[in-house]
MARDO-299309 format. One record per residue: residue in three letters; x negated, y negated, z negated of N, C-alpha, C, O in turn. Coordinates in steps of 0.02 Angstrom, whole numbers, padded with zeros to 5 digits, always signed. Atoms other than C-alpha are relative to their C-alpha. Layout:
residues N
ALAXYZXYZXYZXYZ ...
//
This chain:
residues 349
LEU-00031-00049-00045-00646-01009-00399-00030-00007+00070-00045-00062+00093 VAL+00026-00001-00069-00709-00958-00228+00060+00000+00047+00103+00044+00043 HIS-00058+00005-00045-00588-01012-00091-00015-00045+00059-00061-00087+00054 PRO+00005+00047-00056-00572-01098+00078+00037-00064-00018+00066-00068-00072 PRO-00041+00060+00013-00494-01272+00090+00073+00021-00009+00100+00062+00028 VAL-00069-00020+00017-00320-01260+00013+00045-00062+00000+00027-00114-00028 ALA-00052+00050+00005-00166-01366+00039+00057+00031-00041+00085+00082-00021 ALA-00054-00026+00043-00040-01339-00101+00064-00039+00015+00065-00101+00007 VAL-00062+00032-00020+00138-01375-00046+00055+00018-00050+00069+00077-00061 PHE-00056-00010+00047+00280-01397-00172+00062-00033+00030+00061-00092+00047 THR-00059+00026-00033+00455-01418-00102+00060-00003-00048+00059+00028-00101 THR-00062+00006+00039+00626-01465-00169+00059+00026+00041+00054+00034+00102 ASP-00064-00014-00033+00805-01411-00129-00003+00060+00048+00031+00059+00100 GLU+00004-00059-00043+00758-01242-00054+00067+00037+00003+00087+00061+00056 GLU-00060-00041+00004+00919-01159-00112+00060-00029+00035+00109+00007+00047 ILE-00059+00030-00031+01037-01281-00029-00013-00022+00072+00016-00070+00097 GLY+00011+00014-00071+00967-01280+00147-00071-00016+00020-00081-00046+00073 MET+00071+00012-00018+00775-01289+00144-00013-00074+00012-00055-00092+00054 ILE+00003+00072-00014+00794-01478+00133-00070-00028-00008-00093-00068+00033 GLY+00068+00026+00011+00622-01512+00061-00048+00021+00054-00087-00019+00079 ALA+00044-00026-00053+00532-01401+00187+00014-00034+00066-00032-00051+00103 LYS-00018+00032-00064+00628-01477+00332-00025-00073+00003-00040-00098+00057 ALA+00020+00070+00002+00579-01652+00275-00076-00009-00002-00101-00065-00001 LEU+00073+00003+00008+00393-01609+00261-00033-00027+00064-00014-00009+00120 ASP+00041+00024-00056+00269-01702+00372-00054+00052+00013-00105+00054-00021 PHE+00046-00056-00012+00180-01551+00447-00067-00023+00029-00114+00017+00033 SER+00065+00024-00024+00043-01660+00521-00051-00004-00057-00111-00008-00045 LEU+00045+00001+00058-00029-01664+00344-00035+00067-00010-00086+00070-00044 LEU+00028-00068+00011-00066-01477+00354-00046+00018+00057-00028+00012+00116 LYS+00050-00017-00051-00222-01418+00445-00006+00075+00011-00029+00096+00064 GLY+00007-00072-00006-00214-01230+00414+00060+00032+00033+00113+00002+00038 SER-00055-00038-00030-00107-01097+00498+00015+00063-00040+00061+00100-00022 ARG-00013-00058+00043-00115-00963+00361+00031-00024-00066+00011-00075-00094 MET-00035+00022+00061-00001-00969+00210+00015+00060-00045+00032+00114-00022 ILE-00025-00047+00052+00033-00875+00048+00060-00034-00031+00054-00084-00066 ASN-00062+00028+00027+00213-00910+00002+00016+00036-00066+00022+00097-00068 LEU-00013-00029+00066+00249-00884-00184+00074-00003-00015+00097-00044-00055 ASP-00073+00001+00008+00434-00844-00174+00028+00071+00011+00071+00082+00053 THR-00023-00069-00002+00460-00658-00201+00005+00024-00072-00030-00001-00115 GLU-00015-00018+00069+00524-00568-00355-00030+00066-00024-00008+00092-00075 HIS+00032-00061+00024+00412-00414-00367-00071+00003+00026-00082-00003+00086 PRO+00070+00002-00021+00221-00403-00364-00020+00058+00046-00071+00053+00080 ASP+00017-00057-00042+00223-00234-00275+00028-00007+00071+00016+00036+00113 ASN-00029+00012-00066+00317-00307-00126-00036-00057+00035-00054-00106+00003 VAL+00024+00055-00041+00247-00411+00014+00051-00009+00057+00063+00037+00096 ILE-00051+00013-00050+00378-00493+00124-00033-00030+00062-00076-00073+00058 VAL+00032+00020-00063+00333-00517+00307+00050-00029+00051+00031-00046+00106 SER-00050+00028-00045+00497-00579+00383+00062-00019-00040+00076+00013-00091 CYS-00062+00018+00033+00657-00667+00331+00050-00026+00051+00033-00040+00109 ALA-00053+00023-00045+00821-00720+00406+00003-00075+00005-00015-00111-00042 GLY-00022+00068-00007+00870-00886+00475+00075-00002-00006+00107+00050-00013 GLY-00072+00002+00010+01046-00948+00460+00031-00066+00020-00003-00114+00039 SER-00038+00061-00012+01181-01077+00487+00068+00005-00033+00091+00060-00049 ASP-00068+00003+00026+01348-01132+00416+00047-00015+00059+00040-00066+00092 PHE-00046+00006-00056+01488-01108+00542+00070-00014-00026+00099+00029-00060 GLU-00065+00021+00026+01649-01201+00505+00052+00000+00056+00043-00031+00108 MET-00057+00000-00046+01813-01165+00595+00058-00037-00033+00077-00021-00089 ILE-00057+00038+00025+01955-01289+00571+00061+00016+00044+00063-00002+00102 MET-00060-00019-00036+02125-01220+00621+00056-00050-00015+00079-00053-00072 PRO-00055+00047+00014+02258-01356+00641+00065+00037-00013+00079+00089+00017 VAL-00065-00030+00015+02428-01316+00568+00054-00053+00001+00044-00111-00019 ALA-00060+00042+00004+02601-01391+00588+00042+00026-00058+00040+00085-00074 ARG-00040-00019+00059+02721-01391+00440+00074-00014+00011+00093-00055+00052 GLU-00072+00010+00000+02908-01380+00412+00027+00016-00069-00009+00042-00111 GLN-00031-00014+00065+03029-01365+00266+00034+00068+00002+00065+00088+00051 LYS-00029-00066+00005+03086-01194+00207+00030+00010-00069-00003-00001-00120 LYS-00032-00016+00063+03211-01145+00072-00011+00073-00017-00013+00116+00027 GLY+00009-00069+00021+03183-00989-00031-00034+00004-00068-00033-00043-00107 THR+00036-00013+00063+03082-00915-00175-00074+00003+00014-00097+00038+00059 ARG+00073+00000-00008+02897-00947-00194-00029+00062-00034-00010+00079-00090 VAL+00034-00059+00027+02789-00791-00220-00075-00011+00007-00099-00029+00061 ARG+00073+00007-00002+02604-00796-00265-00031+00070+00004-00017+00114-00037 ILE+00037-00062-00009+02493-00654-00203-00072-00013-00021-00105-00057+00006 THR+00068+00009+00024+02327-00637-00296-00039+00065+00008-00018+00117-00017 LEU+00047-00056-00007+02185-00520-00247-00061-00017-00041-00090-00070-00032 SER+00055+00016+00045+02048-00509-00378-00038+00063-00020-00019+00119-00001 GLY+00039-00056+00027+01918-00400-00464-00049+00031+00048-00079+00082+00032 LEU+00049-00026-00048+01812-00372-00309-00071-00016-00024-00081-00063-00062 THR+00069+00005+00026+01624-00355-00335-00034-00064+00024-00070-00096-00015 GLY+00033+00060-00027+01568-00498-00222-00075+00009+00006-00099+00066+00009 GLY+00073-00002-00004+01384-00542-00212-00028-00049+00050+00009-00088+00080 HIS+00036+00044-00046+01255-00633-00108+00007+00025+00071-00001+00085+00084 SER-00015-00021-00068+01294-00632+00077-00062+00022+00039-00056+00049+00094 GLY+00060-00027-00030+01112-00593+00118-00021+00064-00034-00027+00117-00002 ALA+00027-00057+00037+01053-00475-00018+00050+00057-00007+00030+00115-00010 GLU-00049-00053+00011+01218-00380-00039+00046+00013+00059+00097+00048+00052 ILE-00045-00008-00057+01293-00386+00136+00003+00072+00023+00051+00092+00056 ASP+00002-00071-00021+01242-00203+00163+00029+00047-00052+00024+00108-00044 LYS-00025-00043+00054+01326-00139+00004+00072+00022+00010+00100+00057-00032 GLY-00069-00020-00014+01498-00117+00083+00052-00033-00044+00105-00005-00054 ARG-00046+00034+00045+01581-00242-00032+00055-00035+00040+00043-00065+00092 VAL-00058+00027-00035+01755-00300+00017+00003-00076-00008-00005-00102-00063 ASN-00006+00073-00001+01776-00483+00065+00074-00018-00012+00117+00001+00028 ALA-00069+00016+00018+01933-00553-00019+00034-00043+00054+00095-00036+00065 ASP-00030+00043-00052+01959-00683+00120+00021+00041+00061+00071+00026+00093 ILE-00018-00044-00055+01958-00548+00253+00058+00045-00020+00103+00058+00019 LEU-00052-00046+00024+02066-00433+00147+00068-00034-00001+00119-00001+00013 VAL-00065+00033+00003+02202-00565+00128+00033-00001+00069+00095-00002+00074 GLY-00029-00005-00067+02224-00561+00316+00036+00066+00010+00090+00067+00039 ARG-00033-00065-00004+02263-00376+00306+00063+00001-00042+00114+00029-00021 VAL-00058+00001+00044+02382-00405+00161+00057-00040+00031+00115-00019+00029 LEU-00052+00040-00033+02476-00542+00254+00028+00036+00061+00087+00030+00076 ASN-00024-00040-00056+02486-00429+00405+00049+00054-00023+00099+00068+00009 GLU-00045-00049+00030+02564-00294+00295+00066-00033-00022+00120-00005-00017 ALA-00059+00035+00023+02682-00424+00224+00049-00014+00057+00110-00013+00048 GLU-00043+00013-00057+02747-00463+00399+00043+00061+00018+00096+00055+00048 LYS-00038-00061-00014+02803-00281+00411+00055+00011-00052+00102+00049-00039 VAL-00048-00009+00054+02902-00294+00247+00063-00039+00013+00118-00011+00016 CYS-00057+00043-00015+03014-00442+00283-00026-00068+00021-00086-00082+00015 GLU+00020+00066-00022+03011-00618+00350-00024-00042-00060+00004-00039-00114 PHE+00024+00046+00051+02911-00746+00251-00033-00059+00034-00050-00056+00094 SER+00037+00059-00023+02832-00917+00271-00059-00012-00046-00056+00002-00105 LEU+00062+00010+00038+02657-00964+00216-00007-00072-00023-00001-00119+00017 ILE+00015+00066+00027+02624-01111+00101-00074-00014+00004-00095-00066+00031 SER+00072+00011+00003+02438-01090+00075-00037+00065-00011-00008+00115-00031 VAL+00044-00056+00014+02292-00970+00065-00067-00030-00022-00090-00080+00007 CYS+00061+00029+00028+02133-00999-00035-00043+00054-00031-00020+00093-00073 GLY+00046-00049+00028+01980-00892-00072-00072-00020+00010-00090-00046+00062 GLY+00071+00014-00005+01795-00914-00108-00016-00073-00011+00024-00117+00005 ASP+00021+00069+00009+01698-01070-00154-00072-00014+00023-00096-00070+00017 LYS+00068+00009-00026+01524-01041-00078-00005+00040+00065+00014+00098+00068 GLY+00006-00034-00064+01486-00999+00102-00045+00061-00003-00032+00109+00034 ASN+00047-00056+00001+01342-00883+00056+00017+00053-00053-00025+00095-00068 ALA-00021-00051+00049+01440-00782-00075+00059+00039+00028+00105+00010+00057 ILE-00055-00042-00021+01554-00635-00034+00058-00013-00048+00051+00000-00108 PRO-00054+00019+00046+01724-00692-00104+00027+00059-00039+00039+00113-00012 ARG-00026-00051+00044+01788-00594-00252+00075-00006-00010+00108+00041-00033 ARG-00069+00015+00016+01960-00672-00261+00031-00043+00056-00002-00086+00085 CYS-00036+00042-00049+02091-00745-00143+00074-00001-00020+00102+00048-00042 GLU-00071+00008+00015+02267-00813-00168+00037-00024+00061+00010-00063+00101 ALA-00044+00025-00052+02409-00840-00047+00068-00013-00032+00091+00025-00074 GLU-00068+00015+00023+02577-00922-00082+00047+00000+00060+00032-00030+00112 VAL-00048-00008-00055+02728-00880+00024+00070-00018-00025+00083-00023-00085 VAL-00070+00012+00015+02914-00918+00031+00041+00055+00033+00033+00069+00093 VAL-00041-00055-00027+03041-00776+00052+00073-00011-00021+00088-00048-00068 ASP-00071+00002+00018+03230-00755+00050+00015+00049-00057+00049+00032-00105 ASP-00013-00053+00049+03232-00592-00049-00066+00018-00034-00103+00060-00010 ALA+00064-00008+00033+03088-00598-00173-00011+00072-00024-00067+00098-00017 LYS+00007-00068+00026+03121-00426-00250-00017+00049+00057-00062+00090+00049 ALA+00014-00045-00056+03125-00337-00081-00071-00012+00026-00107+00036+00043 PHE+00068+00016-00023+02966-00428-00029-00052+00030-00047-00099+00062-00024 VAL+00048-00025+00049+02873-00384-00190-00002+00076+00000-00056+00105-00003 ASP-00001-00073+00000+02929-00203-00188-00035+00028+00062-00075+00075+00057 GLY+00030-00025-00062+02879-00178-00007-00075-00012+00003-00113+00032+00023 LEU+00071+00016-00003+02711-00266-00022-00039+00038-00053-00098+00054-00043 THR+00033-00039+00052+02670-00175-00184-00019+00069+00026-00074+00093+00013 ALA+00015-00066-00028+02680-00010-00092-00061-00004+00047-00105+00039+00045 ALA+00056+00008-00046+02561-00075+00043-00066-00013-00038-00118+00013-00020 LEU+00059+00016+00039+02440-00145-00087-00027+00061-00037-00087+00069-00046 ASN+00022-00062+00033+02436+00021-00179-00039+00045+00048-00087+00078+00028 VAL+00036-00039-00051+02382+00106-00017-00070-00029+00010-00119+00008+00012 ILE+00065+00033-00008+02243-00022+00006-00045+00012-00060-00104+00027-00052 LYS+00039-00010+00061+02187-00006-00175-00030+00070-00002-00088+00079-00020 LYS+00025-00069+00000+02172+00183-00159-00055+00008+00052-00105+00042+00040 GLU+00049-00005-00054+02077+00165+00005-00068-00027-00020-00119+00004-00004 ILE+00064+00032+00015+01943+00049-00064-00026+00015-00071-00076-00014-00092 SER+00017-00011+00071+01934+00120-00242-00071+00028-00009-00101+00015-00061 ASP+00067-00029+00007+01770+00213-00209-00054-00054-00004-00105-00044-00036 ARG+00051+00053+00000+01677+00050-00180+00022-00062-00038-00020-00105-00053 GLU-00026+00058+00037+01789-00076-00270+00046+00025-00056+00107+00017-00054 LYS-00039-00033+00053+01843+00013-00429+00038-00049-00044+00086-00030-00077 ASP-00034+00049+00042+01895-00149-00516+00049-00044+00038+00074-00093+00011 PHE-00047+00041-00039+02003-00217-00376+00070+00002-00032+00094+00054-00053 SER-00068+00003+00025+02172-00277-00436+00039-00053+00040+00010-00092+00077 TYR-00042+00049-00035+02318-00377-00369+00059-00018-00045+00076+00019-00091 SER-00062+00019+00035+02469-00470-00435+00046-00035+00050+00024-00070+00095 LEU-00052+00032-00040+02632-00526-00355+00047-00034-00049+00086-00001-00084 GLU-00040+00038+00048+02716-00665-00454+00058-00034+00035+00049-00072+00083 ILE-00059+00035-00026+02894-00720-00417+00006-00066-00037+00014-00067-00099 MET+00000+00066+00030+02898-00907-00447+00070-00032+00008+00120+00004+00006 GLU-00063+00037-00001+03033-01041-00431+00033+00001+00069+00001+00015+00119 GLN-00036+00010-00062+03166-01065-00299-00001-00074+00018-00007-00117-00026 GLY-00001+00070-00020+03173-01224-00197-00013-00007+00074-00007+00040+00113 THR+00019+00015-00069+03125-01307-00034-00074-00016+00001-00098-00057-00037 PHE+00073+00004+00000+02941-01294+00012-00027-00021+00068+00004-00010+00121 ASP+00035+00021-00060+02821-01367+00137-00043+00059+00024-00092+00076-00009 VAL+00034-00060-00024+02762-01217+00241-00029-00012+00069-00008-00058+00104 VAL+00026+00004-00068+02659-01191+00399+00050+00036+00046+00086+00081+00024 THR-00046-00031-00046+02757-01144+00553-00018+00073+00013-00075+00094+00000 ASP+00011-00071-00012+02776-00962+00603-00057+00011+00050-00097+00057+00041 SER+00053-00008-00050+02663-00983+00755-00069-00012-00030-00117+00023-00014 CYS+00064+00013+00034+02525-01057+00646-00019+00058-00046-00077+00077-00050 ARG+00013-00057+00044+02543-00915+00521-00024+00060+00040-00072+00094+00021 HIS+00021-00056-00042+02531-00785+00659-00071-00010+00025-00110+00037+00028 ASN+00067+00016-00024+02376-00872+00726-00052+00014-00054-00105+00042-00039 LEU+00046-00011+00055+02292-00867+00556-00009+00075-00013-00065+00099-00018 VAL+00003-00072+00014+02335-00684+00523-00038+00036+00055-00080+00079+00041 HIS+00036-00031-00057+02275-00634+00697-00075-00014-00005-00116+00030+00007 THR+00071+00019+00005+02111-00728+00670-00034+00039-00056-00089+00065-00046 LEU+00030-00037+00056+02078-00647+00500-00005+00074+00014-00050+00108-00012 LEU+00002-00071-00018+02116-00475+00572-00055+00016+00050-00082+00071+00050 THR+00046-00014-00056+01997-00493+00719-00068-00032-00006-00114-00012+00030 VAL+00065+00035+00004+01856-00609+00665-00054+00048-00025-00041+00087-00072 PRO+00054-00043+00025+01688-00519+00644-00021-00022-00070-00018-00081-00087 ASN+00023+00015+00068+01623-00508+00466-00043+00058-00024-00027+00116-00012 GLY+00045-00052+00026+01481-00415+00381-00059+00012+00047-00081-00034+00081 ILE+00059-00018-00039+01339-00323+00469+00017+00002+00074+00065+00034+00095 MET-00006-00002-00073+01323-00354+00656-00052+00046+00031-00037+00084+00077 ASP+00054-00042-00026+01155-00269+00689-00050+00017-00055-00062-00023-00100 MET+00056-00021+00043+01021-00171+00595-00065-00006+00039-00065-00001+00101 SER+00065+00008-00032+00837-00196+00631-00024+00067+00030-00014+00120+00001 ALA+00029-00059-00032+00753-00075+00751-00073+00009-00019-00104+00060-00002 THR+00071-00003+00017+00580-00112+00680-00013+00008-00075-00065+00034-00095 MET+00008-00005+00073+00606-00122+00490+00056+00044-00027+00115+00030-00016 ALA-00049-00048+00026+00692+00023+00402+00048-00033-00049+00027-00069-00093 ASN-00053+00022+00045+00858-00018+00317+00008-00076-00005+00037-00101-00053 LEU-00006+00073+00000+00846-00203+00360+00059-00022+00041+00065-00004+00100 VAL-00053+00032-00038+01003-00295+00409-00031-00055+00042-00065-00099+00015 GLU+00030+00050-00044+00953-00398+00560+00045-00061+00010+00022-00118+00009 THR-00047+00054-00014+01111-00500+00593+00065+00013-00037+00090+00069-00037 SER-00063-00008+00037+01266-00531+00487+00035-00068-00005+00006-00120+00011 LEU-00036+00061+00017+01399-00657+00442+00049+00014-00057+00069+00072-00068 ASN-00044-00006+00058+01511-00689+00292+00049-00058-00001+00029-00116-00001 LEU-00051+00052+00011+01676-00782+00278+00002-00015-00074+00030+00023-00114 GLY+00008+00016+00071+01639-00869+00114+00053-00045-00029+00066-00043-00089 ILE-00051+00048+00024+01773-01004+00103+00059+00001+00047+00052-00005+00108 LEU-00063+00004-00037+01954-01000+00158+00046-00045-00041+00064-00029-00097 GLU-00039+00048+00039+02057-01150+00106+00051-00036+00045+00040-00046+00104 THR-00055+00031-00036+02218-01238+00155+00006-00073-00020+00008-00090-00079 ALA-00016+00071+00011+02244-01425+00174+00067-00015+00033+00099+00030+00061 GLU-00065+00017-00026+02397-01519+00230+00006+00013+00075+00058+00037+00098 GLU-00005-00004-00072+02356-01519+00415-00047+00052+00032-00050+00057+00093 HIS+00045-00050-00029+02228-01379+00435-00017+00055-00051-00006+00047-00111 ILE+00028-00053+00041+02156-01217+00369-00074+00005+00018-00091+00010+00077 ARG+00072+00001-00010+01968-01214+00346-00031+00068-00015-00017+00098-00067 MET+00037-00062+00010+01858-01060+00367-00074-00015+00008-00096-00040+00060 LEU+00072+00012-00002+01672-01071+00325-00037+00066-00003-00029+00105-00050 PHE+00039-00061-00005+01555-00932+00378-00074-00015-00012-00099-00066+00011 ALA+00073+00003+00005+01373-00905+00326-00028+00052+00048-00016+00112+00041 LEU+00030-00043-00050+01278-00834+00474-00074+00011-00016-00108-00035-00039 ARG+00070-00015+00013+01109-00747+00458-00027+00046+00055+00009+00090+00079 SER+00034-00047-00043+00985-00663+00574-00075-00008-00007-00100-00064-00017 ASN+00073+00002+00000+00801-00618+00574-00027-00015+00069-00088-00017+00079 LYS+00021+00019-00067+00797-00664+00759+00039-00062+00022+00101-00064+00017 THR-00031+00063-00020+00832-00838+00825+00052+00010+00054+00107-00018+00051 THR-00046-00009-00056+00913-00779+00986+00064+00035-00022+00118+00020+00003 ALA-00059-00036+00024+01030-00660+00894+00045-00046-00041+00107-00040-00038 LEU-00039+00049+00039+01084-00801+00777+00038-00046+00047+00097-00060+00035 ARG-00034+00044-00048+01124-00915+00924+00057+00037+00035+00110+00007+00048 PHE-00053-00039-00034+01224-00775+01009+00059+00009-00047+00117+00007-00025 LEU-00055-00008+00047+01325-00746+00850+00040-00065-00006+00101-00063-00011 GLU-00036+00064+00000+01366-00932+00845+00045-00007+00062+00101-00031+00058 GLU-00040+00005-00061+01425-00921+01026+00061+00046-00003+00114+00029+00022 ARG-00057-00046+00008+01535-00770+00986+00055-00031-00042+00114-00029-00024 LEU-00049+00032+00043+01619-00863+00845+00032-00061+00034+00091-00073+00026 ARG-00026+00059-00035+01636-01020+00950+00054+00020+00050+00105-00012+00056 ALA-00047-00024-00049+01724-00921+01086+00066+00020-00033+00120+00005-00007 MET-00060-00020+00035+01845-00848+00961+00037-00061-00028+00098-00064-00026 ALA-00031+00060+00027+01875-01017+00881+00039-00038+00054+00095-00061+00041 VAL-00033+00035-00056+01918-01096+01049+00064+00037+00018+00116+00006+00029 PHE-00059-00040-00017+02039-00952+01086+00055-00010-00052+00115-00009-00035 ALA-00049+00009+00054+02123-00981+00916+00020-00073-00009+00058-00089-00054 GLY-00018+00071+00005+02136-01169+00945-00035-00037-00056-00009-00088-00080 CYS+00037+00030+00056+02007-01212+00811-00055-00046+00025-00083-00035+00079 SER+00060+00040-00012+01877-01349+00809-00057+00032-00038-00047+00070-00086 VAL+00060-00033+00028+01699-01301+00764-00051-00052-00022-00060-00103+00011 CYS+00057+00041+00023+01558-01380+00663-00054+00048-00025-00041+00089-00069 ILE+00056-00041+00021+01388-01296+00644-00050-00045-00036-00071-00097-00009 SER+00046+00041+00040+01273-01363+00508-00046+00046-00040-00042+00107-00037 GLY+00044-00037+00045+01138-01311+00385-00044+00051+00035-00061+00102+00005 GLN+00039-00050-00036+01036-01223+00519-00072+00002-00026-00103-00050-00037 TYR+00070-00009+00018+00869-01152+00465-00026+00061+00039+00010+00110+00047 PRO+00025-00052-00045+00755-01042+00572-00023+00062-00037-00041+00059-00096 PRO+00026-00061+00031+00707-00861+00539-00076+00002+00004-00107-00036+00042 TRP+00072-00014-00003+00530-00803+00506-00005+00070+00029+00008+00120-00005 GLU+00000-00064-00035+00507-00666+00634-00063+00040-00015-00117+00013-00026 PHE+00054-00047+00016+00398-00513+00603-00056-00005+00052-00044-00009+00112 ARG+00060-00003-00043+00219-00514+00674-00037+00065-00015-00056+00078-00072 ASP+00034-00063+00012+00137-00345+00699-00076-00005+00004-00111+00044-00005 ASN+00072+00010-00004-00037-00420+00721-00024-00051-00052-00072-00088-00040 SER+00015+00051+00051-00043-00523+00560-00063+00016-00039-00070+00070-00069 TYR+00062-00007+00040-00214-00547+00481+00017-00001-00074-00012+00037-00112 MET-00017+00005+00071-00135-00597+00315+00032+00064-00026+00019+00084-00083 GLN-00029-00064+00021-00033-00437+00308-00054+00053-00010-00055+00087-00061 ARG+00053-00050+00004-00186-00328+00342-00044-00013-00061-00061+00033-00098 LEU+00045+00018+00055-00293-00422+00215+00033+00015-00067+00002+00043-00112 TYR-00035-00011+00063-00161-00414+00079+00005+00075-00015-00006+00095-00072 LYS-00005-00072+00012-00135-00227+00101-00067+00030-00020-00070+00074-00064 GLU+00067-00024+00018-00323-00196+00094-00018-00018-00072-00041+00024-00110 ILE+00017+00023+00068-00347-00300-00064+00043+00036-00052+00017+00058-00103 TYR-00046-00034+00047-00194-00225-00150-00021+00072-00010-00023+00097-00066 SER+00021-00070+00004-00252-00049-00109-00065+00008-00039-00071+00054-00079 ASP+00064-00003+00035-00429-00082-00171+00009-00012-00075-00024+00020-00116 MET-00009+00019+00070-00367-00159-00335+00042+00050-00039+00029+00062-00098 PHE-00048-00041+00037-00226-00039-00379+00006+00072+00025+00043+00112-00004 GLY+00001-00069-00023-00258+00119-00278+00063+00023+00033+00075+00083+00038 GLU-00061-00019-00035-00093+00115-00186+00018-00055+00050-00010-00110+00048 THR-00020+00046-00052-00009+00030-00039+00060-00041-00022+00108-00012-00049 PRO-00059+00040+00019+00110-00116-00070+00059+00015+00047+00050+00041+00102 ASN-00060-00007-00042+00288-00111-00004+00004-00058+00048+00013-00115+00027 VAL-00006+00051-00051+00291-00206+00159+00072-00003+00022+00099+00046+00047 THR-00072+00004-00011+00467-00270+00183+00020-00067+00030-00019-00114+00032 ALA-00031+00062-00024+00580-00402+00259+00065-00009-00038+00092+00039-00065 ILE-00062+00013+00035+00732-00484+00183+00050-00033+00046+00033-00070+00092 HIS-00054+00031-00039+00900-00534+00254+00027-00061-00038+00087-00068-00049 ALA-00016+00063+00034+00896-00700+00163-00052-00050+00022-00101-00032+00055 GLY+00043+00052-00025+00811-00865+00193-00059-00015-00045-00053-00018-00106 LEU+00060+00026+00034+00634-00915+00145-00025-00060+00040-00010-00066+00100 GLU+00026+00058-00035+00547-01077+00188-00052+00017+00053-00070-00025+00094 CYS+00049-00021-00050+00423-00976+00290+00025-00011+00071-00013-00027+00116 GLY-00028+00011-00066+00542-00991+00437-00009-00071+00023-00022-00083+00082 VAL+00009+00071-00018+00532-01181+00432-00073-00013+00018-00088-00048+00066 PHE+00072+00008-00014+00341-01174+00424-00017+00032+00067-00055+00003+00107 ASP+00015-00036-00061+00336-01046+00565+00021-00039+00062-00012-00037+00114 SER-00026+00038-00058+00439-01159+00679-00039-00066+00010-00028-00099+00061 ASN+00036+00064-00005+00321-01307+00647-00076+00007+00005-00110-00042+00020 ILE+00072-00010+00000+00146-01229+00642-00019+00051+00053+00007+00107+00052 GLU+00021-00046-00053+00062-01151+00792-00043+00056-00028-00084+00045-00073 ASN+00037-00060+00022-00008-00974+00767+00008+00012-00076-00039+00033-00109 PHE-00014-00007+00071+00072-00969+00595-00006+00073-00021+00019+00118+00013 ASP+00010-00067+00026+00022-00817+00491+00011-00003-00076-00024-00040-00111 CYS-00022+00010+00069+00103-00792+00321+00020+00066-00032+00041+00113+00002 ILE-00031-00052+00041+00148-00672+00183+00035-00035-00058+00018-00090-00078 SER-00034+00026+00059+00268-00699+00038-00006+00050-00056+00013+00108-00049 ILE+00009-00044+00058+00226-00627-00133+00022-00038-00063+00035-00098-00060 GLY-00020+00033+00062+00272-00664-00313+00005+00049-00058+00006+00110-00047 PRO-00006-00043+00059+00286-00598-00491+00070+00026-00010+00118+00002+00021 GLU-00065-00030+00014+00427-00493-00559+00046-00049-00036+00027-00078-00086 MET-00050+00043+00030+00583-00593-00598+00068+00036+00001+00078+00082+00040 SER-00068-00028+00002+00763-00550-00643+00049-00055-00017+00030-00108-00044 GLY-00051+00050+00014+00927-00644-00658-00011-00065+00037+00001-00119+00010 ILE+00018+00059-00039+00874-00762-00520+00059-00048+00006+00116-00027+00019 HIS-00050+00054-00007+00970-00929-00516+00056+00004-00051+00111-00021-00039 THR-00050-00002+00054+01063-00892-00677-00033-00023-00064-00094-00033-00067 THR+00028+00019+00066+01043-00942-00859-00036+00058-00032-00067+00049-00085 GLU+00035-00058+00026+00975-00766-00887-00066+00014+00037-00095+00067+00030 GLU+00061-00011-00039+00825-00789-00771-00060+00013-00045-00070-00022-00095 LYS+00058-00020+00039+00668-00705-00837-00060+00010+00047-00052+00031+00105 LEU+00063-00009-00036+00486-00699-00780-00046+00045-00040-00055+00035-00100 SER+00047-00046+00033+00365-00557-00820-00070-00032-00002-00098-00049+00050 ILE+00066+00031+00008+00202-00627-00891-00054+00045+00028-00101+00022+00061 SER+00051-00046-00024+00102-00470-00851-00003+00002+00076-00057+00006+00105 SER+00000-00001-00073+00158-00469-00669-00025-00067+00028-00053-00069+00083 THR+00027+00065-00021+00116-00655-00658-00076+00002+00000-00108-00025+00046 GLU+00073-00009+00002-00062-00612-00710-00024+00043+00058-00077+00030+00087 LYS+00017-00044-00056-00064-00475-00578-00001-00040+00066-00047-00033+00105 VAL-00003+00039-00061-00010-00595-00441-00055-00052+00002-00083-00066+00055 TYR+00054+00049+00003-00135-00726-00499-00066+00032+00022-00105+00001+00058 THR+00061-00036-00019-00274-00597-00481-00001+00014+00074-00053+00007+00107 LEU-00005-00014-00071-00213-00549-00309-00012-00063+00042-00047-00061+00092 VAL+00008+00063-00037-00204-00731-00251-00073-00022+00000-00099-00043+00052 LYS+00071+00018+00003-00382-00765-00311-00041+00041+00049-00084+00015+00084 GLU+00038-00044-00044-00447-00615-00214+00017-00014+00074-00026-00012+00117 LEU-00021+00018-00067-00346-00663-00060-00037-00062+00024-00062-00065+00080 LEU+00034+00063-00018-00421-00838-00061-00075+00012+00011-00105-00014+00057 LYS+00072-00014-00004-00596-00771-00090-00018+00033+00066-00068+00015+00098 LYS+00015-00038-00060-00588-00652+00058+00027-00034+00063+00017-00009+00119 SER-00026+00036-00059-00501-00778+00172-00050-00050+00027-00036-00083+00077 ILE+00049+00049-00022-00657-00884+00188-00031+00020+00067-00073-00015+00094 
//
């Protein structure tokens, strides 16, 4: 094969925070141009990706004893999805929705909150959320909240056709509940916290530039934990989103922990690798490849932040069912990408 000097880099733990790429000794690398093989369609060339962080808000709660009937509220059947790839699909976040439901419940009759729990991954849009409450008149509570939930179901039916809910009247007794002031604080936070798309790109058509997703909402004895996955294709926009959430957290009396930060790979309009790839693709197949960016993380951002004058493209063969037991790879598209890579290397000398 005809090619310039090549450094082949294989990393681990990309999906759980770019851990392998972050641990790489970049002094071992002498070049500044890279072909990243981490894309799922041979006709696409990715030229930018989002960076991100995990933003955790811990809301302290005080508890007291309350007599009454326990009622379980379950919201389920929502579509969910990946907080990067599907954040622009208008899918309802169950953790955000439960805030609206609890707000409606406050209009029905007095209740106390035992717990609320939804989602298990920060980067997934929650499909299900449960809340347990204590009420004096369970029937009146269920009847009133059912009416409100039916209104919500009708409102979101065009985009969440499988949404369902249940209201289960459980046992009577004395329960450990959060105080009314803590409950009001939680409901207010869920009603007002930003979630979903914050900004669209002005340079790439239909690209979400900045977003966040409340992926985990869970109750412990002394606090309620909210974990957000933040994303942006611009470093400064990501930092500003963190500051917005921090300001809200302080106002709500929450402590904050930011972790899992990884940098974005920002678009370059003077990229030699982009121009070369488009020329080669056009010569070989008689058409122009789709030049695109993604609102998800690639290791290119880590390389970009560590290599001066970094110039990169991300390509790959056709795949489906990514990260599932149904994952498939197209052999013919793998051959196509192999041919493209050989020609790229040959003309990069």
